[in-house]
All heavy atoms as an XYZ file, in Angstrom:
893
protein
N      49.839    105.433    128.764
C      49.967    105.598    130.199
C      51.247    106.377    130.505
O      52.342    105.942    130.191
C      50.021    104.226    130.893
C      50.190    104.292    132.391
C      48.904    104.710    133.077
O      47.826    104.727    132.463
N      49.007    105.079    134.337
N      51.069    107.537    131.124
C      52.214    108.364    131.479
C      52.971    107.716    132.636
O      52.369    107.216    133.585
C      51.756    109.777    131.865
C      52.909    110.589    132.422
C      51.124    110.478    130.666
N      54.270    107.727    132.536
C      55.108    107.225    133.615
C      56.083    108.304    134.062
O      56.555    109.101    133.243
C      55.873    105.975    133.166
C      54.953    104.795    132.881
C      55.720    103.531    132.525
O      56.755    103.592    131.874
N      55.208    102.393    132.951
N      56.355    108.318    135.346
C      57.273    109.281    135.932
C      58.404    108.536    136.626
O      58.163    107.560    137.342
C      56.555    110.157    136.956
C      55.326    110.913    136.472
C      54.666    111.653    137.633
C      55.685    111.891    135.373
N      59.608    109.012    136.439
C      60.768    108.419    137.091
C      61.491    109.510    137.867
O      61.922    110.507    137.288
C      61.721    107.771    136.070
C      62.944    107.201    136.787
C      61.001    106.676    135.297
N      61.622    109.263    139.159
C      62.248    110.243    140.037
C      63.676    109.841    140.383
O      64.012    108.655    140.400
C      61.460    110.352    141.337
C      60.003    110.696    141.167
C      59.292    110.661    142.484
O      59.804    111.267    143.440
O      58.228    110.025    142.577
N      64.445    110.838    140.732
C      65.791    110.588    141.226
C      66.239    111.776    142.061
O      65.610    112.845    142.016
C      66.762    110.362    140.063
O      66.812    111.505    139.237
N      67.320    111.572    142.810
C      67.934    112.696    143.497
C      67.816    112.704    145.002
O      68.401    113.575    145.659
N      67.086    111.768    145.582
C      66.992    111.747    147.035
C      68.290    111.281    147.673
O      69.246    110.901    146.994
N      68.327    111.331    148.995
C      69.506    110.873    149.693
C      69.539    111.330    151.130
O      68.546    111.848    151.656
N      70.697    111.132    151.741
C      70.924    111.514    153.140
C      71.867    112.702    153.177
O      72.968    112.639    152.617
C      71.529    110.333    153.897
C      72.015    110.610    155.317
C      70.858    111.034    156.219
C      72.720    109.378    155.887
N      71.417    113.775    153.814
C      72.237    114.972    153.933
C      72.153    115.494    155.361
O      71.291    115.082    156.142
C      71.795    116.083    152.956
C      71.971    115.650    151.511
C      70.369    116.512    153.228
N      73.030    116.426    155.667
C      73.007    117.072    156.972
C      72.181    118.357    156.902
O      72.007    118.938    155.819
C      74.428    117.373    157.441
C      75.252    116.121    157.734
C      76.585    116.446    158.362
O      77.129    117.528    158.165
N      77.121    115.512    159.125
N      71.718    118.776    158.043
C      70.946    120.010    158.118
C      71.750    121.163    157.517
O      72.955    121.281    157.748
C      70.588    120.319    159.567
N      71.052    121.980    156.732
C      71.688    123.109    156.090
C      72.158    122.829    154.679
O      72.466    123.770    153.930
N      72.225    121.565    154.316
C      72.682    121.201    152.977
C      71.537    121.225    151.972
O      70.389    121.512    152.320
C      73.370    119.849    153.023
C      74.651    119.855    153.844
C      75.395    118.534    153.806
O      74.763    117.505    153.484
O      76.598    118.523    154.084
N      71.882    120.900    150.733
C      70.907    120.972    149.632
C      70.794    119.649    148.900
O      71.724    118.827    148.926
C      71.327    122.054    148.631
O      71.387    123.329    149.237
N      69.666    119.466    148.262
C      69.432    118.352    147.354
C      68.578    118.843    146.205
O      67.798    119.790    146.372
C      68.697    117.206    148.059
C      69.480    116.197    148.903
C      68.516    115.237    149.581
C      70.495    115.455    148.064
N      68.711    118.169    145.069
C      67.862    118.492    143.927
C      67.211    117.216    143.437
O      67.896    116.256    143.083
C      68.666    119.134    142.798
C      67.800    119.609    141.631
C      68.634    120.371    140.610
C      67.772    120.939    139.490
N      68.586    121.723    138.512
N      65.888    117.212    143.435
C      65.125    116.085    142.934
C      64.772    116.311    141.466
O      64.504    117.449    141.063
C      63.847    115.891    143.739
C      64.000    115.764    145.254
C      62.633    115.498    145.890
C      64.984    114.684    145.622
N      64.763    115.225    140.711
C      64.385    115.284    139.308
C      63.240    114.316    139.042
O      63.146    113.268    139.683
C      65.577    114.916    138.416
O      66.648    115.811    138.596
N      62.419    114.678    138.072
C      61.285    113.837    137.696
C      61.161    113.892    136.176
O      60.903    114.964    135.621
C      60.016    114.339    138.368
S      58.507    113.421    137.946
N      61.353    112.753    135.544
C      61.268    112.671    134.082
C      59.957    112.003    133.701
O      59.615    110.940    134.224
C      62.452    111.883    133.504
C      62.353    111.834    131.989
C      63.779    112.520    133.924
N      59.253    112.621    132.766
C      57.939    112.137    132.345
C      57.997    111.541    130.944
O      58.788    111.984    130.102
C      56.938    113.296    132.359
O      55.699    112.912    131.813
N      57.132    110.575    130.714
C      57.013    109.990    129.376
C      55.908    110.670    128.568
O      55.664    110.294    127.411
C      56.711    108.486    129.484
O      55.438    108.276    130.065
N      55.258    111.669    129.143
C      54.123    112.346    128.529
C      54.569    113.157    127.314
O      55.372    114.096    127.440
C      53.467    113.255    129.573
C      52.166    113.862    129.088
O      51.789    113.647    127.932
O      51.517    114.559    129.894
N      54.033    112.844    126.151
C      54.410    113.568    124.940
C      53.831    114.977    124.925
O      54.250    115.809    124.128
C      53.951    112.778    123.714
C      54.659    111.434    123.585
C      54.094    110.588    122.467
N      54.325    111.166    121.153
C      53.927    110.591    120.025
N      53.252    109.454    120.064
N      54.179    111.160    118.875
N      52.841    115.199    125.793
C      52.284    116.546    125.935
C      52.712    117.159    127.264
O      51.952    117.895    127.899
C      50.765    116.492    125.825
C      50.278    116.039    124.451
C      48.755    116.050    124.373
C      48.268    115.647    122.988
N      46.791    115.635    122.898
N      53.915    116.841    127.658
C      54.433    117.279    128.956
C      54.268    118.780    129.152
O      53.939    119.233    130.243
C      55.910    116.902    129.080
C      56.561    117.415    130.333
C      56.474    116.701    131.513
C      57.279    118.608    130.337
C      57.069    117.159    132.682
C      57.887    119.081    131.486
C      57.774    118.350    132.665
N      54.489    119.549    128.100
C      54.471    121.004    128.230
C      53.103    121.513    128.700
O      52.985    122.633    129.186
C      54.838    121.658    126.901
C      53.773    121.558    125.837
C      54.236    122.067    124.496
N      53.158    122.141    123.528
C      52.619    121.110    122.912
N      53.073    119.891    123.156
N      51.632    121.284    122.046
N      52.064    120.683    128.544
C      50.717    121.081    128.931
C      50.329    120.585    130.325
O      49.258    120.922    130.828
C      49.697    120.554    127.920
C      49.873    121.022    126.484
C      48.820    120.380    125.585
C      49.782    122.549    126.379
N      51.187    119.811    130.927
C      50.866    119.193    132.221
C      51.272    120.076    133.387
O      52.257    120.813    133.327
C      51.570    117.842    132.342
N      50.517    119.978    134.458
C      50.926    120.538    135.739
C      51.788    119.498    136.445
O      51.467    118.318    136.439
C      49.708    120.873    136.604
O      48.979    121.937    135.994
C      50.127    121.295    138.002
N      52.870    119.948    137.026
C      53.789    119.057    137.727
C      53.920    119.501    139.183
O      53.729    120.680    139.498
C      55.164    119.068    137.064
C      55.171    118.652    135.613
S      54.703    116.927    135.379
C      56.055    116.090    136.221
N      54.295    118.580    140.028
C      54.477    118.971    141.414
C      55.084    117.872    142.250
O      55.389    116.780    141.741
N      55.230    118.176    143.520
C      55.820    117.239    144.475
C      54.998    117.226    145.758
O      54.629    118.272    146.287
C      57.251    117.651    144.822
C      58.165    117.671    143.647
C      58.314    118.685    142.761
C      59.053    116.646    143.216
N      59.237    118.360    141.799
C      59.711    117.104    142.054
C      59.376    115.385    143.696
C      60.653    116.331    141.372
C      60.319    114.625    143.029
C      60.940    115.095    141.883
N      54.720    116.033    146.224
C      54.159    115.815    147.551
C      55.237    115.141    148.390
O      56.182    114.550    147.863
C      52.949    114.876    147.488
C      51.633    115.526    147.153
C      51.264    115.720    145.836
C      50.755    115.912    148.157
C      50.037    116.294    145.520
C      49.527    116.477    147.853
C      49.173    116.659    146.534
O      47.963    117.218    146.230
N      55.050    115.205    149.682
C      55.905    114.426    150.562
C      55.074    113.771    151.652
O      54.022    114.278    152.036
C      57.017    115.279    151.176
C      56.570    116.372    152.139
C      57.781    117.215    152.543
N      57.400    118.286    153.466
C      58.250    119.215    153.889
N      59.522    119.219    153.471
N      57.835    120.140    154.743
N      55.607    112.662    152.127
C      54.917    111.901    153.159
C      55.941    111.420    154.166
O      56.893    110.726    153.809
C      54.186    110.716    152.538
C      53.369    109.851    153.492
C      52.265    110.665    154.144
C      52.774    108.659    152.748
N      55.734    111.817    155.404
C      56.599    111.383    156.492
C      55.778    110.540    157.458
O      54.573    110.773    157.613
C      57.190    112.587    157.211
N      56.406    109.573    158.113
C      55.671    108.718    159.066
C      54.952    109.547    160.114
O      55.543    110.453    160.720
C      56.788    107.864    159.682
C      57.846    107.818    158.641
C      57.809    109.171    157.983
N      53.673    109.273    160.295
C      52.899    109.969    161.305
C      52.345    111.305    160.858
O      51.603    111.947    161.612
N      52.707    111.704    159.660
C      52.226    112.998    159.146
C      51.271    112.807    157.975
O      51.307    111.786    157.286
C      53.410    113.858    158.679
C      54.252    114.338    159.834
O      53.910    114.150    160.993
N      55.365    114.962    159.502
N      50.467    113.809    157.748
C      49.600    113.798    156.577
C      50.421    114.116    155.331
O      51.473    114.759    155.407
C      48.486    114.832    156.742
N      49.925    113.655    154.209
C      50.603    113.991    152.955
C      50.558    115.501    152.747
O      49.543    116.148    152.981
C      49.899    113.273    151.801
C      50.582    113.430    150.466
C      49.843    112.656    149.397
N      48.512    113.195    149.134
C      47.707    112.759    148.181
N      48.085    111.751    147.420
N      46.513    113.295    148.001
N      51.656    116.044    152.302
C      51.767    117.498    152.124
C      52.144    117.842    150.698
O      53.119    117.306    150.162
C      52.829    118.058    153.079
C      52.992    119.569    152.991
C      54.089    120.096    153.910
O      54.975    119.318    154.300
O      54.052    121.304    154.233
N      51.405    118.731    150.111
C      51.775    119.260    148.798
C      52.906    120.250    149.013
O      52.713    121.299    149.623
C      50.582    119.937    148.125
C      50.866    120.628    146.794
C      51.419    119.642    145.773
C      49.599    121.301    146.269
N      54.058    119.948    148.497
C      55.250    120.764    148.713
C      55.308    121.918    147.718
O      55.526    123.072    148.103
C      56.515    119.899    148.596
C      57.765    120.757    148.719
C      56.508    118.801    149.649
N      55.144    121.591    146.444
C      55.251    122.606    145.409
C      54.597    122.100    144.137
O      54.523    120.887    143.907
C      56.714    122.948    145.129
N      54.143    123.033    143.330
C      53.605    122.681    142.025
C      53.964    123.765    141.028
O      54.262    124.910    141.411
C      52.087    122.496    142.091
O      51.459    123.723    142.391
N      53.945    123.384    139.756
C      54.244    124.345    138.701
C      53.299    124.078    137.538
O      53.147    122.941    137.086
C      55.729    124.273    138.281
C      56.052    125.373    137.276
C      56.107    122.893    137.760
C      57.554    125.573    137.068
N      52.671    125.132    137.083
C      51.690    124.998    136.012
C      52.379    124.882    134.661
O      53.596    125.074    134.534
C      50.760    126.212    136.003
O      51.480    127.363    135.572
N      51.595    124.596    133.639
C      52.155    124.525    132.295
C      52.740    125.872    131.874
O      53.683    125.935    131.086
C      51.080    124.078    131.298
O      49.983    124.985    131.318
N      52.208    126.925    132.423
C      52.712    128.249    132.098
C      53.882    128.692    132.957
O      54.416    129.793    132.766
N      54.272    127.840    133.910
C      55.445    128.146    134.722
C      55.147    128.806    136.056
O      56.081    129.188    136.781
N      53.867    128.924    136.410
C      53.539    129.509    137.703
C      53.773    128.497    138.814
O      53.245    127.381    138.764
C      52.073    129.965    137.735
O      51.875    130.965    136.726
C      51.722    130.559    139.089
N      54.557    128.888    139.803
C      54.915    127.985    140.897
C      54.190    128.373    142.181
O      53.988    129.554    142.461
C      56.419    128.016    141.136
N      53.810    127.358    142.939
C      53.235    127.572    144.259
C      53.945    126.667    145.247
O      54.439    125.598    144.868
C      51.726    127.284    144.286
O      51.502    125.923    143.889
C      50.973    128.202    143.341
N      53.999    127.102    146.495
C      54.750    126.384    147.511
C      53.960    126.267    148.804
O      53.171    127.150    149.160
C      56.059    127.105    147.813
C      56.976    127.236    146.629
C      56.952    128.362    145.822
C      57.862    126.212    146.307
C      57.783    128.477    144.725
C      58.707    126.313    145.217
C      58.660    127.451    144.427
O      59.483    127.551    143.340
N      54.252    125.199    149.533
C      53.763    125.104    150.890
C      54.476    126.140    151.745
O      55.654    126.464    151.503
C      54.024    123.705    151.446
N      53.771    126.639    152.733
C      54.372    127.654    153.597
C      55.639    127.127    154.267
O      56.594    127.877    154.492
C      53.356    128.065    154.665
C      53.795    129.221    155.539
C      52.701    129.668    156.487
O      51.523    129.395    156.218
O      53.049    130.265    157.521
N      55.681    125.856    154.541
C      56.813    125.253    155.252
C      58.106    125.245    154.438
O      59.192    125.090    155.003
C      56.466    123.830    155.674
O      56.147    123.040    154.540
N      57.992    125.403    153.120
C      59.192    125.353    152.281
C      59.421    126.647    151.503
O      60.435    126.786    150.812
C      59.137    124.170    151.287
C      58.881    122.868    152.024
C      58.091    124.395    150.200
N      58.499    127.578    151.621
C      58.611    128.849    150.903
C      59.950    129.512    151.217
O      60.350    129.645    152.378
C      57.470    129.770    151.318
C      57.418    131.079    150.573
C      56.726    130.973    149.228
O      55.617    130.428    149.183
O      57.299    131.428    148.226
N      60.649    129.920    150.154
C      61.929    130.577    150.324
C      63.115    129.631    150.403
O      64.263    130.075    150.318
N      62.857    128.340    150.567
C      63.951    127.362    150.634
C      63.940    126.404    149.451
O      65.000    125.929    149.029
C      63.845    126.541    151.923
C      63.939    127.354    153.194
C      64.004    126.451    154.424
N      62.807    125.621    154.584
C      62.833    124.293    154.610
N      63.961    123.636    154.485
N      61.701    123.613    154.774
N      62.774    126.103    148.941
C      62.641    125.164    147.827
C      62.261    125.933    146.562
O      61.534    126.934    146.617
C      61.545    124.134    148.105
C      61.873    123.120    149.181
C      62.958    123.267    150.032
C      61.070    122.008    149.335
C      63.251    122.336    151.003
C      61.340    121.054    150.305
C      62.431    121.227    151.147
N      62.733    125.416    145.429
C      62.392    126.006    144.140
C      62.007    124.902    143.166
O      62.804    123.973    142.943
C      63.570    126.797    143.557
O      63.977    127.810    144.490
C      63.168    127.465    142.251
N      60.821    125.017    142.601
C      60.382    124.061    141.592
C      60.590    124.676    140.214
O      60.419    125.885    140.024
C      58.908    123.653    141.809
C      58.526    122.482    140.903
C      57.967    124.841    141.628
C      57.172    121.880    141.229
N      60.990    123.842    139.267
C      61.201    124.325    137.906
C      60.884    123.199    136.935
O      60.663    122.047    137.343
C      62.645    124.806    137.718
O      63.562    123.747    137.947
N      60.865    123.528    135.666
C      60.594    122.527    134.648
C      61.394    122.835    133.403
O      61.718    123.993    133.116
C      59.102    122.457    134.327
C      58.516    123.722    133.723
C      56.985    123.636    133.690
N      56.529    122.546    132.828
C      55.333    121.985    132.934
N      54.472    122.392    133.872
N      54.972    121.008    132.105
N      61.699    121.791    132.665
C      62.373    121.914    131.375
C      61.564    121.089    130.393
O      61.679    119.855    130.361
C      63.813    121.413    131.475
C      64.591    121.627    130.191
O      63.966    121.783    129.107
O      65.831    121.625    130.247
N      60.728    121.762    129.628
C      59.827    121.038    128.728
C      60.597    120.267    127.650
O      60.127    119.222    127.186
C      58.837    122.004    128.083
C      57.842    122.567    129.078
O      57.587    121.989    130.138
N      57.279    123.726    128.749
N      61.763    120.763    127.271
C      62.545    120.076    126.234
C      63.047    118.723    126.727
O      63.331    117.824    125.926
C      63.714    120.942    125.790
O      64.675    121.064    126.828
N      63.142    118.585    128.047
C      63.591    117.321    128.641
C      62.457    116.574    129.324
O      62.693    115.556    129.983
C      64.714    117.597    129.647
C      65.966    118.187    129.026
C      67.058    118.409    130.078
C      68.314    118.977    129.424
N      69.386    119.216    130.424
N      61.234    117.106    129.204
C      60.079    116.500    129.864
C      60.384    116.246    131.342
O      60.079    115.181    131.890
C      59.658    115.191    129.194
C      59.222    115.340    127.739
C      58.815    114.008    127.153
N      58.530    114.103    125.727
C      58.293    113.060    124.939
N      58.300    111.836    125.458
N      58.034    113.227    123.664
N      60.966    117.225    131.968
C      61.431    117.045    133.332
C      60.998    118.184    134.241
O      60.875    119.331    133.806
C      62.959    116.947    133.368
O      63.407    115.799    132.687
N      60.790    117.828    135.502
C      60.549    118.804    136.551
C      61.593    118.593    137.635
O      62.099    117.475    137.813
C      59.141    118.645    137.129
N      61.882    119.676    138.345
C      62.940    119.636    139.344
C      62.471    120.306    140.633
O      61.664    121.236    140.598
C      64.184    120.357    138.836
C      64.641    119.886    137.487
C      64.295    120.570    136.333
C      65.428    118.742    137.357
C      64.690    120.140    135.084
C      65.841    118.296    136.111
C      65.467    118.993    134.984
O      65.872    118.544    133.753
N      63.014    119.827    141.732
C      62.772    120.469    143.020
C      64.119    120.701    143.687
O      64.762    119.749    144.145
C      61.870    119.614    143.911
C      61.444    120.275    145.221
C      60.520    121.467    144.945
C      60.742    119.280    146.144
N      64.548    121.947    143.676
C      65.782    122.325    144.349
C      65.457    122.607    145.806
O      64.621    123.471    146.091
C      66.389    123.567    143.696
C      67.622    124.106    144.392
C      68.805    123.162    144.284
O      69.073    122.601    143.226
N      69.534    122.986    145.383
N      66.102    121.898    146.699
C      65.816    122.023    148.125
C      67.058    122.527    148.846
O      68.074    121.830    148.888
C      65.375    120.672    148.691
C      64.197    120.053    147.960
S      63.608    118.525    148.704
C      65.024    117.463    148.396
N      66.983    123.723    149.369
C      68.094    124.335    150.083
C      67.756    124.488    151.564
O      66.597    124.436    151.955
C      68.405    125.702    149.476
C      68.832    125.607    148.024
O      69.558    124.670    147.673
O      68.439    126.488    147.233
N      68.793    124.691    152.351
C      68.619    124.882    153.792
C      67.734    123.798    154.398
O      66.803    124.085    155.170
C      68.017    126.258    154.071
O      68.840    127.283    153.560
N      68.036    122.578    154.055
C      67.229    121.462    154.534
C      67.354    121.315    156.049
O      68.406    121.596    156.646
C      67.657    120.169    153.852
C      67.197    120.032    152.388
C      68.011    118.988    151.651
C      65.715    119.692    152.334
N      66.268    120.901    156.662
C      66.274    120.632    158.099
C      65.618    119.280    158.355
O      64.963    118.716    157.458
C      65.581    121.762    158.857
C      64.137    121.936    158.447
O      63.331    121.027    158.631
N      63.798    123.094    157.894
N      65.783    118.736    159.552
C      65.239    117.396    159.822
C      63.738    117.295    159.574
O      63.234    116.205    159.274
C      65.590    117.180    161.303
C      66.855    117.954    161.488
C      66.671    119.183    160.659
N      63.025    118.400    159.679
C      61.595    118.400    159.404
C      61.252    118.139    157.954
O      60.092    117.864    157.625
N      62.246    118.220    157.076
C      62.024    117.932    155.657
C      62.180    116.450    155.340
O      61.957    116.033    154.195
C      63.005    118.732    154.804
C      62.806    120.233    154.933
O      61.643    120.680    154.894
O      63.819    120.947    155.085
N      62.570    115.670    156.323
C      62.731    114.236    156.103
C      61.393    113.606    155.744
O      60.411    113.736    156.477
C      63.295    113.561    157.366
O      64.615    114.050    157.597
C      63.331    112.049    157.205
N      61.356    112.951    154.598
C      60.111    112.363    154.092
C      60.408    111.620    152.800
O      61.514    111.727    152.247
C      59.066    113.439    153.816
N      59.412    110.915    152.334
C      59.494    110.370    150.988
C      58.780    111.358    150.074
O      57.634    111.753    150.343
C      58.861    108.992    150.896
C      59.158    108.288    149.577
C      58.885    106.806    149.637
N      59.268    106.139    148.407
C      60.499    105.691    148.155
N      61.454    105.829    149.068
N      60.766    105.085    147.003
N      59.473    111.744    149.016
C      58.966    112.760    148.104
C      58.465    112.093    146.817
O      59.175    111.284    146.218
C      60.064    113.772    147.770
C      60.357    114.718    148.907
C      60.964    114.267    150.072
C      60.005    116.064    148.819
C      61.217    115.133    151.127
C      60.262    116.942    149.866
C      60.863    116.473    151.011
O      61.109    117.333    152.051
N      57.253    112.480    146.454
C      56.609    111.908    145.277
C      56.344    112.984    144.238
O      55.676    113.984    144.524
C      55.287    111.260    145.668
C      55.425    110.067    146.573
C      55.472    110.203    147.948
C      55.518    108.779    146.033
C      55.605    109.096    148.778
C      55.646    107.671    146.851
C      55.699    107.835    148.220
O      55.837    106.733    149.030
N      56.851    112.750    143.060
C      56.534    113.606    141.931
C      55.150    113.227    141.400
O      54.778    112.041    141.395
C      57.579    113.394    140.837
S      57.228    114.237    139.281
N      54.399    114.218    140.969
C      53.132    113.909    140.327
C      52.984    114.766    139.072
O      53.600    115.819    138.931
C      51.952    114.123    141.270
C      51.524    115.562    141.434
C      50.570    116.136    140.590
C      52.076    116.354    142.432
C      50.198    117.455    140.738
C      51.704    117.670    142.585
C      50.760    118.222    141.740
O      50.396    119.531    141.882
N      52.144    114.278    138.192
C      51.805    115.003    136.973
C      50.290    114.983    136.796
O      49.649    113.963    137.047
C      52.465    114.341    135.756
O      51.975    114.895    134.563
N      49.733    116.099    136.402
C      48.337    116.149    136.000
C      48.344    116.403    134.494
O      48.456    117.541    134.033
C      47.584    117.254    136.730
C      46.141    117.420    136.275
C      45.297    116.171    136.578
N      45.132    115.972    137.995
C      44.134    116.482    138.703
N      43.195    117.212    138.117
N      44.026    116.214    139.981
N      48.308    115.320    133.722
C      48.379    115.488    132.267
C      47.225    116.334    131.741
O      46.143    116.375    132.324
C      48.290    114.045    131.759
C      48.730    113.197    132.911
C      48.234    113.920    134.111
N      47.458    116.953    130.626
C      46.445    117.787    129.988
C      45.206    116.955    129.676
O      45.307    115.866    129.109
C      47.016    118.393    128.714
C      46.044    119.273    128.009
C      45.714    120.555    128.312
C      45.266    118.917    126.856
N      44.785    121.019    127.424
C      44.489    120.050    126.526
C      45.153    117.763    126.087
C      43.626    120.053    125.444
C      44.295    117.767    125.011
C      43.537    118.907    124.700
N      44.039    117.471    130.060
C      42.802    116.789    129.752
C      42.434    115.648    130.689
O      41.410    114.996    130.497
N      43.255    115.395    131.698
C      42.987    114.297    132.626
C      42.514    114.837    133.977
O      42.822    115.958    134.351
C      44.258    113.455    132.838
C      44.831    112.867    131.561
C      43.882    111.876    130.931
C      44.520    111.234    129.706
N      43.592    110.273    129.036
N      41.759    113.994    134.674
C      41.226    114.388    135.978
C      41.958    113.767    137.151
O      41.611    114.022    138.301
C      39.748    114.011    136.074
C      38.897    114.785    135.077
O      39.149    115.962    134.837
N      37.913    114.135    134.502
N      42.937    112.937    136.847
C      43.669    112.273    137.916
C      45.166    112.497    137.756
O      45.663    112.682    136.650
C      43.374    110.766    137.911
C      41.932    110.430    138.242
C      41.705    108.936    138.289
O      42.620    108.182    137.894
O      40.618    108.522    138.731
N      45.846    112.450    138.896
C      47.295    112.590    138.870
C      47.962    111.270    138.535
O      47.465    110.192    138.838
C      47.799    113.052    140.237
C      47.401    114.471    140.557
O      47.070    115.247    139.671
N      47.427    114.813    141.831
N      49.110    111.378    137.930
C      50.013    110.250    137.744
C      51.141    110.430    138.749
O      51.611    111.558    138.960
C      50.571    110.214    136.307
C      51.590    109.083    136.154
C      49.444    110.065    135.300
N      51.587    109.325    139.351
C      52.560    109.410    140.435
C      53.866    108.715    140.102
O      53.869    107.673    139.439
C      51.979    108.775    141.696
C      50.783    109.511    142.191
C      49.481    109.263    141.886
C      50.781    110.639    143.069
N      48.661    110.166    142.525
C      49.444    111.021    143.250
C      51.785    111.358    143.709
C      49.081    112.097    144.062
C      51.423    112.424    144.520
C      50.082    112.777    144.682
N      54.945    109.299    140.615
C      56.228    108.633    140.558
C      56.351    107.634    141.688
O      55.462    107.513    142.534
N      57.481    106.940    141.715
C      57.677    105.884    142.700
C      58.107    106.428    144.051
O      58.077    105.710    145.056
C      58.725    104.872    142.187
C      60.182    105.309    142.336
C      60.643    106.270    141.254
O      59.863    106.779    140.454
N      61.950    106.506    141.240
N      58.493    107.677    144.081
C      58.942    108.284    145.319
C      60.443    108.148    145.503
O      61.074    107.205    145.027
N      60.999    109.122    146.200
C      62.420    109.094    146.525
C      62.585    109.602    147.961
O      61.959    110.584    148.356
C      63.240    109.925    145.517
O      64.634    109.768    145.785
C      62.886    111.398    145.580
N      63.426    108.918    148.720
C      63.579    109.237    150.143
C      64.576    110.374    150.337
O      65.679    110.353    149.758
C      64.047    108.004    150.911
C      64.227    108.225    152.402
C      62.914    108.520    153.117
O      61.865    107.998    152.756
N      62.986    109.364    154.155
N      64.172    111.323    151.150
C      65.053    112.410    151.568
C      65.161    112.340    153.088
O      64.145    112.374    153.792
C      64.497    113.778    151.143
C      65.322    114.903    151.754
C      64.489    113.883    149.619
N      66.381    112.220    153.573
C      66.621    112.148    155.006
C      67.620    113.227    155.389
O      68.700    113.311    154.794
C      67.157    110.775    155.418
O      66.212    109.764    155.016
C      67.351    110.694    156.928
N      67.242    114.043    156.361
C      68.091    115.139    156.801
C      68.455    114.911    158.260
O      67.581    114.841    159.131
C      67.380    116.497    156.647
C      68.326    117.635    157.005
C      66.849    116.669    155.227
N      69.733    114.790    158.508
C      70.204    114.562    159.875
C      70.578    115.888    160.525
O      70.991    116.835    159.855
C      71.403    113.624    159.868
O      72.485    114.212    159.175
N      70.445    115.942    161.824
C      70.740    117.190    162.550
C      72.192    117.258    162.983
O      72.932    116.303    162.864
C      69.842    117.286    163.780
O      70.021    116.164    164.611
């Protein structure tokens, strides 16, 4: 059973940055697709960013140009660098993994990001 552990959330002011980390226990991590969703009260869940095993990244339009997703296969880790944060980015962020050969995502516990104006 793959497990994901997230870290890096917190409270920041508008315009500041945060970097989220997600460490996986998947021994075939290099073959997995990784990504981040976020969920804010009253809003639908939003796919923020994803990165394929080959390193191709995709972003939600709302974060394009401000967020950067990356991965380090040697550390079985994925990262979400979030710059120019605004109050609209306030949400709980969940790392997910789609392990190789699996049809379902594995989820992290989530980390809260709060941006004050």
